[in-house]
C-alpha positions in Angstrom: 2.1 2.4 16.8 5.5 3.8 16.1 5.4 2.6 12.5 2.1 4.4 12.1 3.6 7.6 13.6 6.1 7.9 10.8 3.2 8.0 8.3 1.3 10.5 10.4 4.3 12.8 10.9 5.1 13.0 7.2 5.1 16.4 5.4 2.1 15.4 3.5 0.0 15.0 6.7 1.1 17.9 9.0 -2.1 18.1 11.1 -1.4 15.0 13.1 1.0 14.5 15.9 2.1 11.3 17.7 4.0 11.4 21.0 4.7 9.1 23.9 1.9 9.3 26.5 3.7 9.6 29.9 2.0 10.1 33.3 2.4 13.5 35.0 4.8 11.9 37.5 7.1 10.6 34.7 6.9 14.0 32.9 7.9 15.8 36.1 10.8 13.3 36.7 12.0 13.7 33.1 12.0 17.5 33.4 14.1 17.4 36.6 16.4 14.7 35.2 16.7 16.7 32.0 18.2 19.6 33.9 20.8 17.3 35.5 21.5 15.7 32.0 22.4 19.1 30.6 24.8 19.8 33.4 26.5 16.4 33.0 26.8 16.9 29.2 28.3 20.4 29.8 30.9 18.6 32.0 31.9 16.3 29.1 30.0 13.2 30.2 27.7 11.0 28.2 24.2 11.4 29.5 20.8 10.3 28.3 17.3 9.8 29.7 15.2 6.7 29.1 11.7 6.7 30.5 12.3 8.1 34.0 15.9 7.1 34.5 19.1 9.2 33.9 22.1 7.4 32.5 25.5 9.1 33.0 28.3 7.1 31.6 27.5 3.6 33.0 25.7 4.9 36.2 21.9 4.9 36.5 20.0 7.6 38.5 16.3 8.2 39.2 14.3 11.0 40.9 12.9 10.0 44.3 9.6 11.7 45.2 10.1 11.0 48.9 13.4 12.8 49.3 13.0 15.2 46.3 16.4 14.3 45.1 18.1 12.4 42.3 19.3 9.1 43.7 21.8 6.5 42.6 20.2 3.3 41.3 23.2 1.2 40.1 25.5 0.5 37.3 24.7 -0.8 33.8 25.2 -4.5 33.5 26.8 -4.0 30.1 28.9 -0.8 29.4 27.8 1.2 26.5 30.0 2.7 23.8 30.7 6.4 24.8 31.4 9.0 22.2 35.0 9.9 22.2 36.8 13.1 21.2 36.0 13.6 17.6 32.6 12.0 17.8 33.7 8.4 17.3 32.3 5.5 19.4 34.6 3.1 21.3 35.5 0.2 19.1 37.0 -3.2 19.9 40.4 -4.0 18.6 38.9 -6.2 15.9 36.6 -3.3 14.7 39.6 -0.9 14.7 41.6 -3.3 12.5 38.6 -3.8 10.2 38.0 0.0 9.8 41.7 0.6 9.3 42.0 -2.1 6.6 39.0 -0.7 4.8 40.4 2.8 4.7 43.7 1.5 3.3 41.9 -0.4 0.5 40.2 2.8 -0.8 
């Protein structure tokens, strides 16, 4: 379906729209988590939402309907590469050497 969405979204076919179909519960959770995501980003942290979970750096949160609060879920099993100052992603030492050697060759 996502492949077809790029064809339907093209400039030559503007009357069609393809979006994810989330339940009302997930939409509500994403809206609440989105407000928190903006605050985290304003504080200089990496933050993103996937489905109904908020990822802040390597920490995962979700919205709990019973308590009406954002609750801690856990840590990512594998750390992600966070954007650093200047917009670059973290690189391993080998990647740094590779990038450095390529720039010297040019």
